C-alpha positions in Angstrom: 265.8 -11.7 92.3 265.4 -12.6 95.9 263.9 -10.2 98.1 264.6 -9.9 101.9 262.1 -8.0 104.1 263.2 -6.9 107.6 262.5 -4.3 110.2 259.2 -5.6 111.8 258.6 -5.9 115.4 256.4 -5.4 118.5 255.6 -1.8 119.1 253.2 0.4 120.9 250.4 2.5 119.3 251.9 5.9 118.0 255.5 4.3 117.5 257.2 4.3 114.1 258.9 1.6 112.1 261.0 1.6 108.8 260.8 -1.6 107.0 263.4 -2.6 104.4 263.2 -4.7 101.5 266.7 -5.6 100.1 267.2 -7.3 96.7 269.8 -9.6 95.4 270.4 -8.0 92.1 271.1 -4.4 90.8 268.2 -5.1 88.3 265.9 -4.4 91.0 266.5 -0.6 90.5 264.5 -0.9 87.2 261.6 -3.0 88.8 258.4 -1.8 90.0 258.3 -2.6 93.8 255.3 -2.8 96.2 254.5 -3.3 99.7 251.5 -5.4 100.6 250.2 -6.4 104.0 248.2 -9.3 105.4 246.5 -9.2 108.7 245.2 -12.4 110.3 242.2 -14.0 108.7 242.3 -11.3 105.9 243.4 -11.2 102.4 246.7 -9.6 101.4 246.3 -6.0 100.6 248.0 -3.2 98.7 249.9 -0.7 100.8 252.0 1.3 98.2 254.2 1.0 95.3 256.8 2.5 93.1 256.7 2.0 89.3 259.9 1.3 87.8 262.1 4.3 87.0 259.4 6.5 88.5 260.1 8.5 91.6 256.5 9.1 92.7 254.9 6.3 94.8 251.3 5.7 95.2 249.5 4.6 98.4 246.4 2.9 99.4 244.1 5.6 100.8 244.0 4.4 104.3 247.6 4.6 104.7 248.3 8.0 103.0 250.0 10.5 105.4 251.3 7.9 107.6 253.3 5.5 105.3 256.1 6.6 103.1 257.9 4.3 100.5 261.3 5.3 99.4 264.1 3.6 97.5 267.9 3.6 97.6 269.1 2.2 94.3 272.8 2.3 95.4 271.8 -0.4 98.2 269.1 -2.2 96.0 266.7 -1.5 98.9 263.2 -0.2 99.1 261.9 1.2 102.5 258.5 1.5 104.1 258.4 4.2 106.7 255.3 3.8 109.0 254.5 6.5 111.5 251.8 6.8 114.1 251.2 3.1 114.1 247.9 1.7 115.1 246.6 -1.7 116.2 244.9 -2.2 112.9 248.3 -1.9 111.3 249.2 -5.3 112.8 250.0 -7.6 109.9 252.7 -9.4 107.9 254.2 -6.9 105.5 255.6 -8.2 102.2 257.5 -6.6 99.6 257.1 -7.5 95.9 258.7 -6.7 92.6 258.5 -7.3 88.9 259.6 -5.8 85.7 257.3 -4.2 83.1 254.4 -3.2 85.4 252.2 -0.6 84.0 250.4 2.0 86.2 247.1 0.3 86.2 248.6 -3.0 87.6 250.5 -1.5 90.6 247.9 -2.4 93.1 247.4 -5.9 91.9 249.1 -8.9 93.6 249.0 -10.9 90.5 251.4 -8.3 88.7 254.3 -9.1 90.9 256.6 -12.1 90.1 259.1 -11.7 93.1 258.1 -11.8 96.8 259.9 -11.4 99.9 259.2 -13.7 102.9 257.2 -11.0 104.9 258.0 -9.3 108.3 255.7 -9.1 111.2 254.5 -5.9 112.5 252.5 -6.1 115.8 251.0 -2.9 117.3 249.9 -3.5 120.8 250.0 -1.6 124.1 
């Protein structure tokens, strides 16, 4: 499965963005899918995820209420809606996917086999 992340850009504080992660195969719809982000000089951190065949995403506490993950299985695409962007949201955002992920693994980078190339989000006034 190839993942293509897009939708990043340079925005001002308070703006919104919707990131997309498009997959090359229909099997994507049965995969667990996550978003991670990596700010300069920091480790890649978990943002949120969908468990396969489960319509309830989970989020890192720091982004709850501002970030929303959704998926469109007909388009083999997962989205990350980011509202009220802050400078500290500046990072490269990555989508990741894998099959057979259990709930306890959702936040772990090591659980995901397929990764997109990342899309840069820069929040600056």
